[in-house]
C-alpha positions in Angstrom: 84.2 51.8 145.3 82.2 48.4 146.8 81.2 47.5 143.7 84.1 47.8 141.8 85.5 45.2 144.2 82.5 43.1 143.9 82.8 43.2 140.4 86.4 42.6 140.1 86.4 39.5 142.3 83.1 38.2 140.2 85.3 38.3 137.2 88.1 37.2 138.8 86.7 34.4 140.6 85.3 33.3 137.5 88.2 33.4 135.7 90.4 31.6 138.1 88.7 28.2 138.1 87.9 28.4 134.1 91.4 28.6 133.0 93.1 26.7 136.4 90.6 23.4 135.6 92.4 23.6 132.0 95.7 23.8 133.2 95.6 21.1 135.8 94.5 19.2 132.9 97.4 20.2 130.8 99.8 19.7 133.7 98.8 15.7 133.8 98.4 15.6 130.3 94.7 14.5 130.3 93.6 13.3 127.2 91.2 16.0 126.3 93.7 18.6 126.6 96.2 16.7 124.3 93.5 16.4 121.8 92.8 20.0 122.0 96.1 20.5 120.9 96.6 17.7 118.4 93.4 19.1 116.6 95.3 22.6 116.1 98.2 21.1 114.9 100.5 21.7 118.2 102.6 19.1 119.7 101.4 17.2 122.6 104.5 18.3 124.8 103.2 21.9 125.0 100.4 20.8 127.0 102.1 20.7 130.5 104.4 23.7 129.9 101.4 26.0 128.8 99.4 24.3 132.0 102.0 25.3 134.2 102.6 28.8 132.8 98.8 29.6 133.3 98.5 28.3 136.3 101.8 30.4 137.5 99.9 33.3 136.2 96.8 33.1 137.6 98.3 32.7 141.1 100.0 35.7 140.3 96.9 37.6 139.4 95.5 36.8 142.8 98.3 37.6 144.8 98.0 41.3 146.1 102.0 41.5 146.8 103.6 42.3 143.5 101.4 44.4 140.9 104.2 44.2 138.2 104.2 40.8 138.2 100.5 40.4 138.3 100.6 43.3 135.4 103.0 40.9 133.5 100.6 38.1 134.6 97.9 39.8 133.0 99.7 40.1 129.6 100.9 36.4 129.6 97.5 35.4 130.2 96.2 37.6 127.3 98.9 36.4 124.8 97.8 32.9 125.9 94.1 33.2 125.0 94.7 35.6 121.7 97.0 32.8 120.5 94.4 30.3 121.4 91.7 32.3 119.3 94.3 32.6 116.4 95.0 29.2 116.3 91.6 28.2 116.4 90.7 30.3 113.8 93.7 29.5 111.7 93.2 25.9 111.6 89.2 26.6 110.7 88.0 24.7 113.7 83.9 25.4 114.6 82.9 29.0 115.5 81.7 26.8 118.9 85.2 26.1 120.1 86.1 30.0 120.0 83.4 30.6 122.8 85.4 29.7 125.5 88.4 31.8 124.9 86.2 34.7 123.7 84.5 34.2 127.3 88.1 34.0 128.8 89.1 36.9 126.8 86.5 39.0 128.5 86.6 38.2 132.2 90.3 38.9 131.8 89.6 42.3 130.5 87.1 42.8 133.2 89.7 41.6 135.4 92.1 44.0 134.7 90.2 47.0 134.0 88.5 46.7 137.0 91.6 45.6 139.0 93.0 49.3 137.7 89.5 51.1 138.9 90.1 49.6 142.3 93.8 50.9 142.4 92.6 54.5 141.4 89.9 54.4 144.3 92.5 53.0 146.9 95.1 56.0 145.8 92.4 58.3 146.1 92.6 59.5 142.6 89.0 59.2 141.2 88.5 60.2 137.6 85.3 61.4 136.3 
């Protein structure tokens, strides 16, 4: 149980600042954030909206009070990251631009799976 909690917090702890810093840049319409959007042919007015949505999702992932909201937040963040991966592939961006979203989806998946593993241990349901 202790290993599961440690690994969960490692994945989640890396995920939060990784997506959170970019979210804040989007909210304040930082030029680097706007350039990323224009590179994949998205309108720049989406930056603050996506930044706020991502930040709210990250807050829900960390908040233990509302498990149903946490599930929706994981789903929303997954759609966001998969959308970023698809957009970069569709606009033929260099492969190196895909490394961060791929790392983010890996960390998000790890956080989600370990969250459910942690719930199983908390409820006393151990699967073989």
